[in-house]
C-alpha positions, 0 to 999 in steps of 0.5 A: 500500500505504501509503494503506491503513493511514492514521494518525489525522492522515491520516484527519482530513485526508482527511475535510476534503478530502472535506467539500465533495464529501460535501455535493454527493453524500450518497448516496455516504457511508453516514453522511450518507445516514442523517443525516435518519433520525438526527433521527427516531430520536433523537426516537423514542428520547426518546419511548420513554424517556419512556413507559417512565419513566411506566410505571415500567420500567427499560428507559429507561436502555437506550434512552438508551444506545442513542441515545447509541451510535447518535450515536457510530455515525453519526459513525464512519459519516461517515469514509472507507470505507477505515477498518477494516471492523470499525467499519462492521460495529459501526455497522450492528449499532447501527443494527439494534438501534435499529430492533429497539427501535423495532419491538418490541411494547409489551405494555401498549399491546397489552393496552389496545387488546385491552380497548378492542376487546373493549369496542367489540365488546360494544357493537356486539353489544348494539346489533345485538341491540337492532336485531334486537329492534326490527325483529322487533317492528315486523315482527310488528305489521305482519304481525298482519293477515297470518298467512302473512307473519308465519309466514314472517318468524317462520321466517326469524327462527328460522333466523337464531338457529340458528347452524351448528357452528363446524367447519361449512362451510355458507354462512349465506346459503343458503336453508333449503330448499337446505340441506335438499335438499343434506343429503337428497342427501348421505343418498341418496348414502350409501344408494346407495353401499351399494346394489348395484343403484341405483334406477330412472332414466328411460332417456332421461334416463340416456342424455342424462346419460351420452352428452352428446357428438356423437361417432359413438359417442355418437350410436350409443348415443343411437339404441340407447337410443331403441330400447330405450326403446320397450319399457323405461321405466327403467334401474337401474345395477348396481355396476361390480365383477367381480360385475356379470354375476352381480348383474344376472342374479340381481337380475332373476331374483329380482325378476321370475321367477314360478316356481321352477326345477327345480334349486332344488326338488331335495332334494339341492341342499345335497348338491352340494358334498359329492358334487362334492368326493368325486369331484373333490378339486381343488374344495377349491382353490375361492377364495371371495369376500372377503366370504364368511367362515365361521370354522373351516369347510371349503370343503364346509360353506361351499358348503353354507351358500351354496346353502341361503341361495340357496334360502331367499331365492329361495323367500321372494321367490317367495312374494311376490305383489305385484311392488312388494313383491318388488322392495323385498325384493330391493333389501334383499338387494342391499346389499353385505352378506355375504348377497349374496355368499353368493348369488354363490358358490352360483351359481358352484358351480352353474356349475361343476357344469354345466361338469363335466356338459357336459364329460363329455358332450362327452368321451363323444361326446354332443351338447352346445351349441355354446358348450361347444366354445368354452368348453373350446377356450380354453387357460385353461379346457380342463378343468373344473379349469382353468375353475375355477382361471382363470375362476370363482376370478377372479370378484370379484377380477380379472375378471368373466364372459366372453360365452361364460361367460354361456351357461353361466350361463343353463344353470346357472340354467335361464333365458335371459339377453337382453342389449341390446348397445348398441354393436352397435346396427344389427347382428344382435347388438344383442339377444343371448340366452344361451343361444339354444336355450331361448328358448321354454322357459326364462323370460327376464331382460333386461339391457343392456350398453354394452360386453362386461363391464358389465351394467345392469338394464332395467325394463319399462313395464308390470308383466307377465311377460317374453315373448321374442316381445314383445321381438323384435317391439319391436326397430325396423328399422335401415338 
């Protein structure tokens, strides 16, 4: 206990007794370990003081004071480590202060270096411009006899002068044609994002891109696409939302059919909403699509506007004789705008009208198509009201059309929807008709589906009317 509180005389004797040991092992004494650095610090302090003195700064005195305080700190650090710990802490603070002064940036020198760098950069830029001018001049002289080569070099020089925007991520070393192609692809992608039905793609090319693996499923799809390619050359992808069944069917009908259906020629077409709502007031619970908006209008008025829009577009497209012109006009309609969704609401209303008619026929004991029993046997659609609420009102939101509802769609539009169900290749359901009892009476539109929900559009190899017998004859035999 007494040894911890030594007198100054005791401290001096203790230091003398340990002097020889300290010379042998300087690493054990903090002050001695930094004695070599002390000389360097003193020199640095003198240099800083001289520099500041030349610059007219009053900080030179502070540097000298720091150096003197540092010398005192070094002497104190050489004492026995059992001396009061506060002295050791003061020593560390003095050394840290000196280190901070040494590392502090000099604004005058930084300014001088900045001016020097700018001057050097200006000289390099001027030299670079002179080199480019000289090089361009030599190339121009050498290429005077070869105009094609001269034009190529001139175009490259012009390309170098066109610098990209500072916020652009474009690579300066890419070829100009590559940048143009990339920009074109970006524009096409923006256009395709707006299109509900994408442009034609070779059907086998599409298959290779979509089904690259060697799984049994992929091999089955490849065989199915190969079979379809015997009759159809291209495929058009349809936007994969909950409207795709309506979209694919209506696109094919508007772009391919050559006659107007009887329901479209009826003078009472636009009166359907009013008559239905007068008899079935629950139709006022109709849920329109998100993109169908008419302010301050009743459901009946909105339905009437949708039916009029469908009649107008179908009649106009029917009047076009050139098949290509008809397809282009149809593409302009299916752009994801409001007029496209007006068409879907009109078709949904026609489906409800047909469902009510067939349900009443069934309840009266009359003959109805077989699919009617399946349609109204479901708990969620055992009546026209529940069918509207749980099926039609969900189209475009949480669900699309089920297969049994595809039969109803065909009956509502008076056409046969032929679908190549690729996952059923090799079975009797590979080519399915909705409905299958009017194949020789109603016109046919042909779709393809990789599953039970999503539909795409097929394009025939030759522009001609679709014949069901021709389609059936083209189906290859499978073992």
